[in-house]
C-alpha positions, 0 to 999 in steps of 0.5 A: 500500500502507498499513501494516497496522492492527489489525482490528476483530472479523472473521468467517471466511467461505467461498464458499457459491454464485454466482448469475449472469446475462448482466449481473450476478452475486451471490456468497454468502459464509457464515460458517464458524461461524454461520448468516449468508450475505452476498450481494454483487453482482459483475460477470460477469467477476469471477464467472467468474474465481472460478468458473474457479479453483474448478472447477480448469479451467486457463486457456490464458493468464493471466487478469487475476487470474492475472497479478496472482497471478503478479506478487505471487508473483514479487515474493516476496510472498503474500496471507495473507488478504483482508477485506471491511472496510466498506460505505459508500453501498452500496459494499463495501470490502475489503483484501488482507493482503500480506506477505513469507514468514513474515509480514514487512513486512505491508501492506494493499492496497485492493481490490474484494471480487470481486477480493479473493475471486478472489485469495483462491481463487488463494492459498488464503488465508482470507476474513474479513468485519468484523462491522459489515458484517453490521449494515449490509446484508441477510443471509440465514440458512443452512439448517439441515437437509440437505434445506433445504441441497439445496433452498436451493442448487437455488433459487439455481441457478434464480434470476436475480440480479434474482429474488434481489433481490426475494426478499431485499427481501420477506424470502424465501430465509431473508432477515433483516429490517432490525430483525434486522440492525440496518439503518436504514430508509434503508439498506433503501430503498437495497438495490436500488443494491447491484448497481452496487457491482462494475460501476462 
């Protein structure tokens, strides 16, 4: 644990959708007061841990994230929020904001984004993304009309993660270009490595 520091500008997000295959998954996080969606590649097990909790399906025995949730609660602590704080060499970094009840003795704990989100849905706490993360990677634009939303979610359900990768790089699925996101040419060339983020 480390002492909590003042964060930079952060944007609150929520889980928009999860696309999964046998070997990899993508979680889509959309800003609550904006149109951007951030796709993050995660492992299938982590995706399952998030999806199971969202579905309300009770696991007969505690899964790893359920166990961690219980340990934190048993120690008299809580997760107030989670933050996806940076992306460095195609690896995302996130933090758990943990404190005693009432916010006393706040601490930050380093975490993978998938684990942070899995705990956020268990604690019912908000998820934030540091603004600089949006400028370092490919993002999607959220559909505006209800018909676009329905079609977008339908497309996500029928696409495999590798299909989504290709469409992101081709500017499909309402993707934004490197110029629009402030992404450098070198970063754009490295986008295909992002799927290894949560699998290592």
